[in-house]
C-alpha positions in Angstrom: -36.0 24.8 89.7 -35.1 23.0 86.5 -32.2 23.7 84.2 -33.3 26.1 81.5 -32.3 25.9 77.9 -31.8 29.4 76.6 -31.4 31.0 73.2 -30.1 34.3 71.9 -33.7 35.6 72.2 -34.3 34.5 75.8 -30.8 34.8 77.3 -31.1 38.4 78.6 -34.4 37.7 80.3 -33.3 34.5 81.9 -30.1 36.1 83.3 -31.5 39.4 84.4 -32.5 38.6 88.0 -30.9 36.8 90.9 -27.9 34.4 90.7 -27.7 32.5 87.4 -25.0 30.1 86.2 -24.9 30.2 82.4 -23.3 27.1 80.7 -22.0 27.8 77.2 -21.7 24.4 75.5 -22.0 22.4 72.3 -23.2 18.9 71.5 -19.8 17.8 70.1 -17.8 19.0 73.2 -16.5 16.2 75.5 -15.9 18.3 78.6 -19.4 19.8 78.1 -20.9 16.3 78.4 -18.8 15.7 81.5 -20.1 18.9 83.3 -23.8 18.3 82.4 -24.4 15.8 85.2 -22.5 18.0 87.7 -24.8 20.9 86.9 -27.8 18.6 87.3 -26.7 17.6 90.8 -26.1 21.3 91.7 -29.5 22.1 90.4 -31.2 19.5 92.4 -29.3 20.5 95.6 -29.2 24.3 95.2 -32.0 25.0 92.7 -33.8 27.5 95.0 -30.6 29.6 95.3 -29.3 29.5 91.7 -30.8 29.2 88.2 -28.7 27.2 85.7 -29.1 28.2 82.1 -27.6 26.3 79.2 -26.8 27.9 75.9 -25.8 25.9 72.8 -23.1 28.0 71.2 -23.6 26.4 67.7 -27.2 27.5 67.6 -26.8 30.9 69.5 -23.6 32.5 68.3 -24.7 36.0 68.9 -24.8 35.6 72.7 -21.6 33.6 72.8 -19.9 36.4 70.8 -21.3 39.2 73.0 -19.7 37.6 76.0 -16.4 36.7 74.2 -16.8 33.0 74.7 -13.9 31.4 72.8 -13.7 27.9 74.3 -16.2 25.7 75.8 -17.5 24.8 78.3 -17.5 28.4 79.6 -19.5 29.1 82.7 -20.5 32.7 83.4 -21.9 33.6 86.8 -24.5 36.4 86.6 -25.9 38.3 89.5 -28.8 40.5 88.6 -27.8 40.6 85.0 -24.1 41.4 85.5 -21.3 38.9 84.9 -19.4 38.4 88.2 -17.3 35.3 87.4 -16.1 33.4 84.4 -14.8 29.8 84.4 -13.5 28.0 81.3 -13.2 24.3 81.2 -14.5 21.4 83.3 -14.6 22.1 87.0 -15.4 19.6 89.8 -18.7 20.1 91.7 -17.1 21.3 94.9 -15.5 24.2 93.0 -18.7 25.2 91.3 -20.7 25.0 94.6 -18.0 27.3 96.2 -18.3 29.8 93.4 -22.1 29.8 93.6 -22.0 30.2 97.4 -19.9 33.4 97.0 -22.8 35.1 95.2 -26.0 33.8 96.8 
């Protein structure tokens, strides 16, 4: 499964089923750029267990506002459309894998 870029319009559909890690980010955000390759590694290793969705907060403020995202990167873990975890800031790969494994 590839990382999906989502928008205000597609966010609800893309996070409604299964385990989804939603990455709220922006192009100007340094830590967001650091976490991107980590998410790519996780996707290539665990892509059949978790979907990774990326939402640019500058272009999709409605969804960011709905989930109260104040700082980025913010990662929200969805299970069947419900938020089950929230992480703010850069996290090492091991921590993210542990988080995903709790919900798959």
